[in-house]
C-alpha positions as a printed Julia matrix, in Angstrom:
455×3 Matrix{Float64}:
   2.19    7.13    7.66
   1.8     3.48    7.27
  -0.09    0.0     5.14
  -1.93   -7.55    1.37
  -4.07  -10.63    1.79
  -0.54  -10.34    0.21
   1.0    -7.34    1.87
   3.83   -4.88    1.97
   5.67   -6.62    4.75
   4.95   -4.68    7.91
   2.92   -2.17    5.9
   3.43    1.24    4.41
   5.12    2.76    7.44
   8.88    2.49    7.14
   9.17    3.25   10.85
   7.23    0.15   11.9
   9.01   -2.18   14.28
  10.84   -4.98   12.44
   9.77   -8.59   12.69
   6.37  -10.1    13.47
   5.0   -10.04   17.01
   3.78  -13.2    18.71
   0.03  -13.67   18.61
  -1.94  -12.41   21.63
  -3.09  -15.17   24.02
  -6.74  -14.49   23.11
  -8.93  -14.94   20.04
  -9.34  -11.7    18.1
 -11.67  -10.42   15.37
 -12.35   -6.97   13.94
 -15.32   -4.81   13.0
 -14.81   -2.07   10.4
 -17.69    0.43   10.18
 -17.88    1.59    6.55
 -21.32    3.06    6.24
 -20.47    6.76    6.02
 -21.9     8.92    3.26
 -18.73   10.97    2.76
 -20.44   14.38    2.98
 -17.21   16.13    3.98
 -15.41   14.53    1.05
 -17.73   16.05   -1.51
 -18.78   14.31   -4.7
 -21.12   11.37   -5.09
 -18.87    8.5    -3.96
 -18.56    7.7    -0.25
 -14.91    8.07    0.77
 -14.51    4.39    1.69
 -15.17    3.51   -1.95
 -13.02    6.22   -3.52
 -10.25    4.96   -5.79
  -6.63    4.89   -4.61
  -4.18    3.59   -7.19
  -6.77    1.31   -8.74
  -8.41    0.05   -5.55
 -11.12    1.42   -3.25
  -9.9     2.84    0.05
 -11.75    0.24    2.14
  -9.77   -2.55    0.44
  -6.51   -1.17    1.86
  -7.93   -1.14    5.39
  -9.22   -4.69    5.02
  -5.79   -5.67    3.7
  -4.11   -4.08    6.73
  -6.22   -6.29    8.98
  -5.9    -9.43    6.88
  -2.13   -9.4     6.93
  -2.28   -9.8    10.74
  -2.36  -13.57   11.07
  -3.95  -13.63   14.54
  -7.07  -11.68   13.49
  -9.46  -14.49   12.62
 -12.41  -12.61   11.1
 -13.05   -9.14    9.72
 -16.57   -7.73    9.56
 -17.13   -4.8     7.21
 -20.38   -2.97    7.96
 -21.84   -1.01    5.04
 -25.13    0.64    4.19
 -27.8    -1.49    2.53
 -27.2    -0.02   -0.93
 -23.48   -0.87   -0.78
 -23.65   -4.49    0.38
 -23.25   -5.94   -3.11
 -20.51   -3.46   -3.97
 -18.54   -4.51   -0.9
 -18.99   -8.2    -1.73
 -17.64   -7.48   -5.22
 -14.59   -5.73   -3.72
 -13.9    -8.7    -1.44
 -14.06  -11.1    -4.37
 -12.06   -8.98   -6.81
  -9.15   -8.31   -4.46
  -9.06  -11.72   -2.83
  -9.94  -10.78    0.73
 -10.27  -14.13    2.47
 -11.25  -13.44    6.09
 -13.91  -10.81    5.46
 -17.69  -10.83    5.88
 -20.08   -8.06    4.84
 -22.86   -6.98    7.22
 -25.62   -4.47    6.57
 -25.34   -1.43    8.82
 -27.82    0.8    10.58
 -28.73    4.46   10.25
 -25.89    5.69   12.5
 -22.32    4.74   13.33
 -23.17    3.08   16.65
 -26.08    1.15   15.17
 -23.78   -0.12   12.42
 -21.11   -1.21   14.92
 -23.77   -3.0    16.98
 -24.87   -4.9    13.84
 -21.26   -5.87   13.26
 -20.9    -7.19   16.8
 -24.24   -8.93   16.74
 -23.27  -11.12   13.78
 -20.93  -13.05   16.08
 -23.71  -13.71   18.59
 -26.13  -14.77   15.86
 -23.44  -16.99   14.32
 -23.06  -18.84   17.6
 -26.76  -19.73   17.38
 -26.79  -20.66   13.71
 -24.85  -22.67   11.14
 -22.61  -19.73   10.24
 -18.89  -20.29   10.78
 -18.09  -17.06   12.63
 -16.94  -17.69   16.18
 -17.37  -15.1    18.91
 -13.91  -13.75   19.77
 -12.61  -12.96   23.24
 -11.41   -9.53   22.07
 -12.92   -7.42   19.31
 -11.1    -4.62   17.47
 -13.16   -1.69   16.2
 -11.43    0.33   13.51
 -12.61    2.85   10.92
 -12.64    1.58    7.34
 -11.15    4.9     6.23
  -7.97    4.58    8.31
  -5.92    2.35    5.98
  -2.45    2.85    7.48
  -2.85    0.89   10.71
   0.03   -1.39   11.73
   0.18   -4.69   13.59
   2.14   -3.11   16.44
  -0.64   -0.77   17.59
  -3.26   -3.48   17.02
  -1.32   -5.79   19.31
  -0.96   -3.11   21.98
  -4.67   -2.25   22.17
  -5.65   -5.94   22.16
  -3.31   -6.74   25.04
  -4.5    -3.68   26.97
  -8.13   -4.67   26.36
  -7.4    -8.16   27.65
  -6.14   -6.63   30.89
  -8.45   -3.64   31.33
 -11.55   -4.63   29.37
 -11.22   -1.75   26.87
  -8.41    0.2    25.22
  -7.97    2.8    22.54
  -5.28    4.62   20.61
  -4.77    8.31   21.31
  -2.68   11.08   19.79
  -1.61   14.53   21.06
  -3.84   17.41   20.03
  -2.3    19.47   17.25
  -4.58   22.5    17.78
  -5.93   24.19   20.89
  -9.6    23.43   21.63
 -11.73   26.46   22.43
 -15.34   27.02   23.42
 -17.39   29.91   22.08
 -20.07   31.85   23.92
 -23.65   32.3    22.72
 -22.69   35.52   20.92
 -19.86   33.83   19.01
 -17.0    35.12   21.14
 -14.3    33.16   22.94
 -15.59   31.69   26.18
 -12.62   29.6    27.26
  -9.9    27.29   25.96
  -8.62   23.92   27.14
  -5.09   23.2    28.24
  -3.91   21.2    25.25
  -1.29   19.34   27.31
  -4.02   17.72   29.43
  -6.1    16.39   26.54
  -5.65   13.84   23.74
  -7.41   13.07   20.48
  -9.22    9.73   20.49
  -8.18    7.66   17.49
  -8.67    4.16   16.16
  -8.05    1.26   16.59
  -9.91    0.46   19.79
 -10.28   -2.98   21.36
 -12.65   -4.49   23.91
 -13.42   -7.71   25.64
 -16.27   -8.79   23.4
 -18.86   -9.28   26.13
 -18.15   -5.85   27.66
 -18.74   -3.84   24.5
 -21.61   -6.03   23.27
 -23.43   -5.66   26.59
 -22.83   -1.9    26.49
 -24.5    -1.7    23.1
 -27.39   -3.85   24.3
 -28.06   -1.29   27.06
 -27.38    1.76   24.88
 -30.02    4.51   24.82
 -31.52    5.71   21.56
 -29.83    9.05   22.14
 -26.39    7.46   22.36
 -27.17    5.24   19.36
 -28.16    8.2    17.26
 -25.75   10.92   18.41
 -22.82    9.19   20.06
 -19.5     8.59   18.3
 -17.14    7.25   21.0
 -17.12    3.5    21.71
 -14.86    3.91   24.75
 -17.49    6.16   26.31
 -20.17    3.49   25.88
 -17.97    0.93   27.63
 -17.5     3.35   30.53
 -21.11    4.47   30.73
 -22.88    1.13   30.4
 -20.29   -1.46   31.43
 -18.34    0.58   34.01
 -15.13   -0.23   32.16
 -12.44    2.45   32.21
 -10.42    2.11   29.02
  -6.63    2.02   28.93
  -5.31    4.73   26.59
  -2.4     3.81   24.33
  -0.23    6.42   22.62
  -0.5     5.65   18.92
   1.81    6.33   15.96
   1.23    9.3    13.64
  -0.16    7.12   10.83
  -3.6     6.58   12.38
  -5.16    9.56   10.65
  -8.55    9.3     9.02
  -9.23    9.99    5.35
 -11.88   12.68    5.63
 -11.4    15.31    2.94
 -10.44   15.14   -0.71
  -6.93   16.33    0.08
  -6.54   13.29    2.34
  -7.2    11.03   -0.65
  -4.36   12.68   -2.56
  -2.04   12.26    0.42
  -3.0     8.61    0.87
  -2.54    7.87   -2.83
   0.91    9.45   -2.75
   1.92    7.41    0.31
   0.77    4.16   -1.25
   2.66    4.82   -4.48
   5.77    5.81   -2.58
   5.65    2.64   -0.47
   5.32    0.22   -3.38
   8.06    2.07   -5.29
  10.77    1.34   -2.74
  11.72   -2.11   -4.03
  13.03   -2.83   -7.53
  14.3    -5.92   -9.35
  16.79   -5.42  -12.2
  17.12   -8.33  -14.64
  20.17   -8.46  -16.95
  19.25  -11.0   -19.6
  22.57  -12.7   -20.45
  23.77   -9.47  -21.98
  27.27   -8.76  -23.27
  30.04   -7.14  -21.24
  29.43   -3.59  -22.39
  25.69   -3.82  -21.87
  26.3    -5.44  -18.49
  28.37   -2.41  -17.49
  25.48   -0.14  -18.46
  23.27   -2.25  -16.2
  25.83   -1.89  -13.42
  25.91    1.9   -13.76
  22.11    2.06  -13.95
  21.92   -0.01  -10.79
  24.19    2.5    -9.04
  22.08    5.45  -10.19
  18.79    3.86   -9.14
  20.17    3.18   -5.66
  19.91    6.93   -5.08
  16.14    6.75   -5.62
  15.02    3.29   -4.45
  15.62    1.76   -1.03
  15.89   -1.92   -1.99
  17.28   -3.19   -5.28
  17.57   -6.84   -6.21
  19.54   -7.89   -9.29
  19.87  -11.02  -11.36
  22.24  -11.49  -14.29
  20.63  -14.5   -15.96
  17.58  -14.84  -18.14
  14.07  -14.95  -16.74
  13.64  -18.59  -17.75
  16.84  -19.57  -15.9
  15.88  -17.59  -12.8
  12.28  -18.55  -12.27
  12.65  -19.62   -8.63
  14.57  -16.47   -7.7
  11.89  -14.29   -9.29
   9.17  -16.21   -7.47
  10.9   -15.4    -4.17
  11.16  -11.73   -5.11
   7.43  -11.67   -5.83
   6.74  -13.24   -2.44
   8.63  -10.3    -0.92
   6.11   -7.95   -2.53
   8.26   -6.42   -5.25
   6.07   -4.58   -7.75
   8.73   -3.0    -9.99
  10.93   -4.65  -12.59
  13.57   -3.39  -15.02
  14.45   -5.9   -17.73
  17.68   -5.0   -19.62
  18.21   -6.39  -23.14
  21.03   -5.81  -25.6
  18.9    -7.22  -28.43
  16.86   -4.28  -29.78
  14.3    -6.66  -31.21
  14.14   -9.02  -28.23
  10.89   -9.24  -26.29
  11.07  -12.91  -25.39
  12.33  -12.23  -21.86
   9.68   -9.58  -21.35
   6.98  -12.06  -22.4
   8.36  -14.67  -19.98
   8.41  -12.23  -17.09
   4.86  -11.14  -17.85
   3.77  -14.78  -17.79
   5.29  -15.24  -14.33
   3.63  -12.07  -13.05
   0.26  -13.17  -14.37
   0.56  -16.7   -12.99
   1.4   -15.31   -9.56
  -1.5   -12.82   -9.67
   1.13  -10.26   -8.71
  -0.99   -7.32   -9.84
  -4.21   -8.09   -7.96
  -3.57   -5.67   -5.09
  -1.14   -3.21   -6.65
  -0.18   -2.27  -10.18
   3.08   -3.84  -11.34
   5.51   -1.68  -13.3
   7.68   -3.46  -15.88
  10.21   -1.39  -17.83
  11.76   -3.17  -20.81
  15.13   -1.48  -21.39
  16.74   -1.98  -24.81
  20.31   -0.97  -25.68
  20.38   -0.06  -29.34
  21.2     2.51  -32.01
  18.3     4.91  -31.97
  17.66    5.27  -35.72
  17.46    1.54  -36.25
  15.21    0.84  -33.32
  12.73    3.56  -32.7
  10.21    2.33  -35.22
  11.21   -1.33  -35.21
   8.53   -4.0   -35.25
   9.61   -5.12  -31.76
   8.91   -1.71  -30.28
   5.55   -1.62  -32.0
   4.86   -5.08  -30.58
   5.72   -3.76  -27.11
   3.14   -1.01  -27.47
   0.5    -3.55  -28.47
   1.49   -5.87  -25.63
   1.29   -3.03  -23.13
  -2.35   -2.41  -24.04
  -3.18   -6.05  -23.35
  -1.43   -6.37  -19.99
  -2.71   -3.0   -18.76
  -6.11   -4.7   -18.44
  -4.43   -6.97  -15.87
  -3.01   -4.02  -13.91
   0.51   -4.46  -15.31
   2.05   -1.25  -16.63
   4.59   -2.01  -19.36
   6.9     0.71  -20.66
   9.62    0.6   -23.31
  12.95    2.31  -22.77
  15.8     2.78  -25.25
  19.33    3.67  -24.22
  21.15    4.92  -27.32
  24.31    2.89  -28.0
  26.12    5.86  -29.49
  25.83    7.92  -26.32
  26.75    5.02  -24.1
  29.66    3.43  -25.9
  31.27    6.63  -27.14
  31.56    7.42  -23.46
  32.66    3.93  -22.43
  35.75    3.78  -20.2
  36.98    0.43  -18.94
  37.02    0.53  -15.2
  40.23   -1.45  -14.66
  42.97    0.51  -12.79
  45.4     0.22  -15.77
  42.9     1.55  -18.29
  41.98    4.37  -15.97
  45.63    5.41  -15.5
  46.29    5.3   -19.26
  43.39    7.64  -19.88
  44.13   10.12  -17.11
  44.44   13.59  -18.5
  42.65   12.72  -21.75
  40.06   15.49  -21.96
  38.06   13.84  -24.75
  37.64   10.65  -22.76
  36.69   12.64  -19.65
  34.03   14.41  -21.67
  32.8    11.1   -23.09
  32.61    9.65  -19.62
  30.57   12.63  -18.46
  28.19   12.09  -21.39
  27.86    8.45  -20.41
  27.03    9.34  -16.82
  24.56   11.99  -17.95
  22.8     9.39  -20.1
  22.64    6.9   -17.23
  21.45    9.59  -14.8
  18.71   10.59  -17.25
  17.66    6.95  -17.66
  17.59    6.5   -13.87
  15.47    9.62  -13.38
  12.97    8.6   -16.06
  12.7     5.04  -14.74
  12.19    6.32  -11.2
   9.48    8.72  -12.39
   7.64    5.91  -14.2
   7.78    3.7   -11.1
   6.62    6.4    -8.69
   3.91    7.89  -10.88
   2.48    4.51  -12.02
   0.38    6.31  -14.59
  -1.5     3.86  -16.83
  -1.9     6.59  -19.45
   1.8     6.25  -20.31
   1.8     2.45  -20.51
   3.12    1.36  -23.91
   5.1     4.55  -24.4
   8.73    4.26  -25.49
  11.17    6.61  -23.78
  14.69    7.41  -24.94
  17.82    8.34  -23.0
């Protein structure tokens, strides 16, 4: 699967095509119907407003559209009782190109309201400009990528209408009046209609203007309206597998897991002017974490000396930081990094994980005032969506197992069983630290913020 105003590059789908596409040679806007009641989801909250890693689902879909530079305006259509809630979401998460419109009693009536706002804007002082092509996309399909959006827009420009399709995964059957099998369809000849869909604006708007009450109240397929009322035969575009719709509660769990996995793939390790031995621990930890994280960036100077480099890392949407200190009582670098994260509003869209790693002797550190200060600090920054954890690597385990990595030292120690055993203990400690750090990053559980872990 795939997915901000600041984004995750090309989104959550690691299979997305690299590099941005050129903008289509037409003006483009989008309408996101978000008025569903979420009956199939169960519970009292409509699915588009259900929480995913600290944000409502609809915010991720808006974000997916906003990161596409050539989409000028995004209209989110919600039920009357949710208009103010949606405006709050737009403001809280910094969605800049988005307008909220009150929907109708059915899906098609809501989409028509979303389209109509462009026509009304042309006759009023509102700033929305009628686009040449309009994208219609469900607010509960957050993993849409620029590539498929571009394809349906270009096809709509040529054919008047276009929509994404996917192969059927199950055979479709029809039952008789007595509940028995009547017939089945040849699955190879049929496709599932998905979103996004795109239309020349005038074609789909005119179709809705002519739409019967029956189609308004019981229809669900926009492509069908374009064919029925505007005589426009849509071009069908094979879409990627990440176009699925969040429908049931299990889909929320799957989406949450995908989002966490995506934002856990990039990590910045900061070695704060630490000594040679501690630097080697950082080197080994870097090697261990490479087995769990796709992209690792490292810096070996203090936060204050590396401000510009860290700013660039933040621009690349890194949401995970490991700050290594050899001063068991040192939190100055952690404070400086937190200040940068807050100034950049890095945690508006996604939680930021910051793990402050301290190399120390366990007995002297575990209850130190610095570690208690870290716990207090973690409570404060958690309110800003920054998850701060403390991590202690016990000096005794590490440096009893220390083996210089120069070829001469290695040859001198060959055959020394005690040193081999110490080296194994060292690697076990680093492996444990890497596993715990990876778990904290992937789980992103605010309940554990402020906890101090030991390896």
